[in-house]
DRENNU-972514 format. One record per residue (C-alpha): x, y, z; residue in one letter. Coordinates in nm, 2 decimals, padded with zeros to 4 digits. Each point is the difference from the previous one (the first is absolute). Layout:
// DRENNU-972514
+--------+--------+--------+---------+
|      x |      y |      z | residuo |
+--------+--------+--------+---------+
|      X |      Y |      Z |       a |
...
+--------+--------+--------+---------+
This chain:
// DRENNU-972514
+--------+--------+--------+---------+
|      x |      y |      z | residuo |
+--------+--------+--------+---------+
| -03.07 |  00.35 | -00.29 |       x |
|  00.17 |  00.04 | -00.34 |       x |
|  00.15 |  00.34 | -00.08 |       x |
| -00.18 |  00.04 | -00.34 |       x |
| -00.37 | -00.02 |  00.11 |       x |
| -00.23 | -00.07 |  00.29 |       x |
| -00.23 | -00.23 | -00.21 |       x |
|  00.08 | -00.30 | -00.21 |       x |
| -00.04 |  00.00 | -00.38 |       x |
| -00.12 | -00.27 | -00.23 |       x |
|  00.29 | -00.22 | -00.12 |       x |
|  00.22 |  00.08 |  00.30 |       x |
|  00.16 | -00.28 |  00.20 |       x |
| -00.07 |  00.06 |  00.37 |       x |
|  00.11 | -00.17 |  00.31 |       x |
| -00.28 | -00.15 |  00.21 |       x |
| -00.05 | -00.18 |  00.33 |       x |
| -00.26 | -00.27 | -00.01 |       x |
| -00.26 |  00.06 |  00.28 |       x |
| -00.28 | -00.25 | -00.07 |       x |
| -00.03 | -00.31 | -00.22 |       x |
| -00.34 | -00.12 | -00.11 |       x |
| -00.11 | -00.27 | -00.24 |       x |
| -00.05 |  00.25 | -00.28 |       x |
|  00.30 |  00.22 |  00.04 |       x |
|  00.23 |  00.19 |  00.24 |       x |
| -00.02 |  00.34 |  00.16 |       x |
|  00.32 |  00.20 |  00.03 |       x |
|  00.14 |  00.33 |  00.13 |       x |
|  00.22 |  00.21 | -00.23 |       x |
|  00.29 |  00.07 |  00.24 |       x |
|  00.13 |  00.29 | -00.20 |       x |
| -00.33 |  00.18 | -00.01 |       x |
| -00.09 |  00.05 |  00.36 |       x |
| -00.14 | -00.36 |  00.00 |       x |
| -00.27 |  00.06 | -00.26 |       x |
| -00.21 | -00.31 | -00.05 |       x |
|  00.01 | -00.22 | -00.31 |       x |
| -00.15 | -00.33 | -00.12 |       x |
|  00.15 | -00.29 | -00.20 |       x |
| -00.26 | -00.22 | -00.16 |       x |
|  00.07 | -00.37 |  00.00 |       x |
|  00.04 |  00.01 | -00.38 |       x |
|  00.30 |  00.24 |  00.06 |       x |
|  00.16 | -00.20 |  00.28 |       x |
|  00.20 | -00.25 | -00.22 |       x |
|  00.05 | -00.08 | -00.36 |       x |
| -00.05 | -00.37 |  00.08 |       x |
| -00.33 | -00.15 |  00.12 |       x |
| -00.08 |  00.10 |  00.36 |       x |
| -00.15 | -00.30 |  00.19 |       x |
|  00.07 |  00.15 |  00.34 |       x |
|  00.06 |  00.37 |  00.00 |       x |
|  00.20 | -00.03 |  00.33 |       x |
|  00.27 | -00.20 | -00.18 |       x |
|  00.07 |  00.31 | -00.20 |       x |
| -00.05 |  00.29 |  00.24 |       x |
| -00.01 |  00.04 |  00.38 |       x |
| -00.08 |  00.28 |  00.25 |       x |
|  00.30 |  00.21 |  00.09 |       x |
|  00.18 | -00.06 | -00.33 |       x |
|  00.17 |  00.28 | -00.18 |       x |
| -00.06 | -00.02 | -00.37 |       x |
|  00.03 |  00.22 | -00.31 |       x |
| -00.31 |  00.04 | -00.21 |       x |
| -00.10 |  00.19 | -00.32 |       x |
| -00.28 |  00.26 |  00.02 |       x |
| -00.28 | -00.11 | -00.24 |       x |
| -00.25 |  00.27 |  00.09 |       x |
| -00.04 |  00.28 |  00.25 |       x |
| -00.33 |  00.18 |  00.09 |       x |
|  00.10 |  00.31 |  00.20 |       x |
| -00.36 |  00.07 |  00.11 |       x |
| -00.06 | -00.35 |  00.14 |       x |
|  00.37 | -00.04 |  00.10 |       x |
| -00.02 | -00.33 | -00.17 |       x |
|  00.32 | -00.15 | -00.14 |       x |
|  00.01 | -00.33 | -00.20 |       x |
|  00.34 | -00.17 | -00.02 |       x |
|  00.17 | -00.29 | -00.16 |       x |
|  00.28 | -00.23 |  00.12 |       x |
|  00.01 | -00.20 | -00.32 |       x |
|  00.12 |  00.30 | -00.21 |       x |
|  00.32 |  00.04 |  00.21 |       x |
|  00.27 | -00.24 | -00.08 |       x |
|  00.20 | -00.16 |  00.29 |       x |
|  00.31 |  00.20 | -00.09 |       x |
| -00.19 |  00.32 | -00.02 |       x |
| -00.18 | -00.07 |  00.33 |       x |
|  00.33 | -00.06 |  00.18 |       x |
|  00.15 |  00.31 | -00.15 |       x |
| -00.30 |  00.22 |  00.09 |       x |
| -00.01 | -00.12 |  00.36 |       x |
|  00.37 |  00.05 |  00.04 |       x |
| -00.04 |  00.36 | -00.13 |       x |
| -00.27 |  00.06 |  00.26 |       x |
|  00.21 | -00.14 |  00.28 |       x |
|  00.29 |  00.22 | -00.10 |       x |
| -00.22 |  00.31 | -00.01 |       x |
| -00.14 | -00.09 |  00.34 |       x |
|  00.36 | -00.03 |  00.14 |       x |
|  00.10 |  00.33 | -00.16 |       x |
| -00.29 |  00.19 |  00.16 |       x |
|  00.09 | -00.15 |  00.34 |       x |
|  00.35 |  00.12 | -00.05 |       x |
| -00.13 |  00.35 | -00.09 |       x |
| -00.22 | -00.01 |  00.31 |       x |
|  00.30 | -00.09 |  00.21 |       x |
|  00.20 |  00.29 | -00.14 |       x |
| -00.28 |  00.24 |  00.07 |       x |
| -00.01 | -00.11 |  00.36 |       x |
|  00.37 |  00.03 |  00.03 |       x |
| -00.01 |  00.35 | -00.13 |       x |
| -00.31 |  00.08 |  00.21 |       x |
| -00.20 |  00.08 | -00.30 |       x |
| -00.33 | -00.13 | -00.14 |       x |
| -00.03 | -00.27 | -00.26 |       x |
| -00.15 |  00.25 | -00.25 |       x |
|  00.30 |  00.23 |  00.05 |       x |
|  00.24 | -00.29 | -00.08 |       x |
| -00.22 | -00.10 | -00.30 |       x |
|  00.00 |  00.35 | -00.15 |       x |
|  00.37 |  00.05 |  00.06 |       x |
|  00.12 | -00.34 | -00.11 |       x |
| -00.25 | -00.22 | -00.18 |       x |
| -00.13 |  00.27 | -00.24 |       x |
|  00.34 |  00.11 | -00.14 |       x |
|  00.12 | -00.37 | -00.02 |       x |
| -00.32 | -00.11 | -00.19 |       x |
|  00.06 |  00.28 | -00.26 |       x |
|  00.33 | -00.17 | -00.07 |       x |
| -00.05 | -00.37 |  00.07 |       x |
| -00.27 | -00.25 | -00.10 |       x |
| -00.08 | -00.08 |  00.36 |       x |
|  00.10 |  00.07 |  00.36 |       x |
|  00.16 | -00.34 |  00.05 |       x |
|  00.20 |  00.05 | -00.32 |       x |
|  00.12 |  00.34 |  00.12 |       x |
|  00.10 | -00.14 |  00.34 |       x |
|  00.19 | -00.29 | -00.16 |       x |
|  00.20 |  00.25 | -00.21 |       x |
|  00.07 |  00.20 |  00.31 |       x |
|  00.12 | -00.31 |  00.18 |       x |
|  00.23 | -00.07 | -00.29 |       x |
|  00.13 |  00.35 | -00.09 |       x |
| -00.06 |  00.21 |  00.31 |       x |
| -00.06 |  00.38 | -00.02 |       x |
|  00.06 |  00.01 | -00.38 |       x |
| -00.33 | -00.19 | -00.05 |       x |
| -00.19 |  00.25 |  00.23 |       x |
|  00.10 |  00.33 | -00.15 |       x |
| -00.37 |  00.10 | -00.05 |       x |
| -00.05 |  00.00 |  00.38 |       x |
|  00.08 |  00.31 |  00.20 |       x |
|  00.31 |  00.00 |  00.23 |       x |
| -00.23 |  00.00 |  00.31 |       x |
| -00.11 | -00.35 | -00.07 |       x |
|  00.27 | -00.14 | -00.23 |       x |
|  00.27 | -00.12 |  00.24 |       x |
| -00.24 | -00.16 |  00.26 |       x |
| -00.18 | -00.17 | -00.28 |       x |
|  00.31 | -00.14 | -00.16 |       x |
|  00.13 | -00.12 |  00.34 |       x |
| -00.33 | -00.17 |  00.09 |       x |
| -00.04 | -00.16 | -00.34 |       x |
|  00.35 | -00.14 | -00.01 |       x |
| -00.03 | -00.15 |  00.34 |       x |
| -00.33 | -00.16 | -00.06 |       x |
| -00.02 | -00.10 | -00.37 |       x |
|  00.20 | -00.28 | -00.15 |       x |
| -00.03 |  00.01 | -00.37 |       x |
| -00.13 | -00.33 | -00.14 |       x |
|  00.10 | -00.08 | -00.36 |       x |
| -00.26 | -00.12 | -00.24 |       x |
|  00.12 | -00.14 | -00.33 |       x |
| -00.15 | -00.03 | -00.35 |       x |
|  00.14 | -00.13 | -00.32 |       x |
| -00.08 |  00.02 | -00.37 |       x |
|  00.15 | -00.12 | -00.32 |       x |
|  00.12 |  00.21 | -00.30 |       x |
|  00.10 | -00.14 | -00.34 |       x |
|  00.22 |  00.22 | -00.21 |       x |
|  00.12 | -00.04 | -00.36 |       x |
|  00.19 |  00.24 | -00.23 |       x |
|  00.09 | -00.04 | -00.36 |       x |
|  00.26 |  00.28 |  00.01 |       x |
|  00.37 | -00.09 | -00.04 |       x |
|  00.06 |  00.14 |  00.35 |       x |
| -00.32 | -00.16 |  00.14 |       x |
|  00.18 | -00.14 |  00.30 |       x |
|  00.12 |  00.34 |  00.11 |       x |
| -00.35 |  00.15 | -00.06 |       x |
| -00.15 | -00.26 |  00.21 |       x |
|  00.25 |  00.06 |  00.28 |       x |
| -00.08 |  00.37 | -00.01 |       x |
| -00.37 | -00.07 |  00.02 |       x |
|  00.05 | -00.22 |  00.30 |       x |
|  00.21 |  00.26 |  00.17 |       x |
| -00.27 |  00.26 | -00.06 |       x |
| -00.24 | -00.24 |  00.16 |       x |
|  00.21 | -00.04 |  00.31 |       x |
|  00.03 |  00.38 |  00.03 |       x |
| -00.38 |  00.04 | -00.03 |       x |
| -00.03 | -00.23 |  00.30 |       x |
|  00.20 |  00.26 |  00.20 |       x |
|  00.28 | -00.25 |  00.04 |       x |
| -00.15 | -00.14 |  00.31 |       x |
| -00.10 | -00.36 |  00.02 |       x |
|  00.01 | -00.06 | -00.38 |       x |
|  00.17 | -00.30 | -00.15 |       x |
|  00.00 | -00.12 | -00.36 |       x |
|  00.11 | -00.35 | -00.09 |       x |
|  00.06 | -00.16 | -00.34 |       x |
| -00.20 | -00.32 | -00.05 |       x |
|  00.04 | -00.11 | -00.37 |       x |
| -00.08 |  00.09 | -00.35 |       x |
| -00.03 |  00.38 |  00.06 |       x |
| -00.22 | -00.05 |  00.31 |       x |
|  00.08 |  00.17 |  00.33 |       x |
| -00.16 | -00.02 |  00.34 |       x |
| -00.06 |  00.33 |  00.19 |       x |
| -00.02 | -00.02 |  00.38 |       x |
| -00.09 |  00.30 |  00.21 |       x |
| -00.02 |  00.06 |  00.37 |       x |
| -00.18 |  00.27 |  00.19 |       x |
| -00.16 |  00.08 |  00.33 |       x |
| -00.35 | -00.11 | -00.12 |       x |
| -00.16 | -00.17 | -00.30 |       x |
| -00.14 |  00.32 | -00.14 |       x |
|  00.34 |  00.16 | -00.02 |       x |
|  00.16 | -00.32 | -00.13 |       x |
| -00.26 | -00.02 | -00.28 |       x |
|  00.05 |  00.36 | -00.08 |       x |
|  00.38 | -00.05 | -00.02 |       x |
| -00.03 | -00.31 | -00.21 |       x |
| -00.22 |  00.18 | -00.25 |       x |
|  00.25 |  00.30 | -00.01 |       x |
|  00.28 | -00.24 | -00.08 |       x |
| -00.19 | -00.17 | -00.28 |       x |
| -00.13 |  00.33 | -00.15 |       x |
|  00.35 |  00.14 |  00.00 |       x |
|  00.14 | -00.30 | -00.19 |       x |
| -00.28 |  00.01 | -00.25 |       x |
|  00.05 |  00.38 | -00.06 |       x |
|  00.37 | -00.04 | -00.04 |       x |
| -00.04 | -00.27 | -00.28 |       x |
| -00.25 |  00.21 | -00.20 |       x |
|  00.13 |  00.08 | -00.35 |       x |
|  00.30 | -00.24 |  00.04 |       x |
| -00.13 | -00.28 | -00.23 |       x |
| -00.08 | -00.21 |  00.30 |       x |
| -00.28 | -00.17 |  00.18 |       x |
| -00.09 |  00.00 |  00.37 |       x |
| -00.26 | -00.21 |  00.18 |       x |
| -00.07 |  00.03 |  00.37 |       x |
| -00.20 | -00.23 |  00.22 |       x |
| -00.05 |  00.05 |  00.37 |       x |
|  00.01 | -00.29 |  00.25 |       x |
+--------+--------+--------+---------+
């Protein structure tokens, strides 16, 4: 179940398990919400013409869908698969899998320490979630940096957590890129551009950030991080720092992600 809420909201992208496929649509369980039931109408199965619904969705599949409507009284949830791009679907399902693994690890730690899961959640997850975007993101930082990334956790739990995380989590690297075009009409424009690019690298925390010159004032920015959300955040930080540094310096900056 997600940390933020125990019910889905309209517009949210949720992870579902397909339980039943009929000619007019598919019934699903929302795996993050205690297997609440939802329905995907055939018109929301695919953006292309659906001749045979089973060519597009099958029982047992894990899919990501957008919540179109939610009636709490009837517990009726209408969903759409068409409103989630292939890339967004892969990313959302991967986030769910990572959270599931993180909770299993927390459960293992609680058992090792002869404590209940709720005790471990209160002592570890809550302080980490006040500092990081998600539990998987926190665990990945701990895997990379050790105790310095877990300062918000009390000493009783910190060392066993760091030990368990570093033994069980290998940090995958996700990469994103963007392009920035910079021009300056100042006599020292080349130096100003160099300074702006350096500011960009620093804004990316110096980890997994590379900037390459292409041609005609155009540069490619490549960032790496433990997950796509962090990589996207880092890419935007780099671009924003470059734009800010060039303000008021008789220059022009254009940034484009992807």
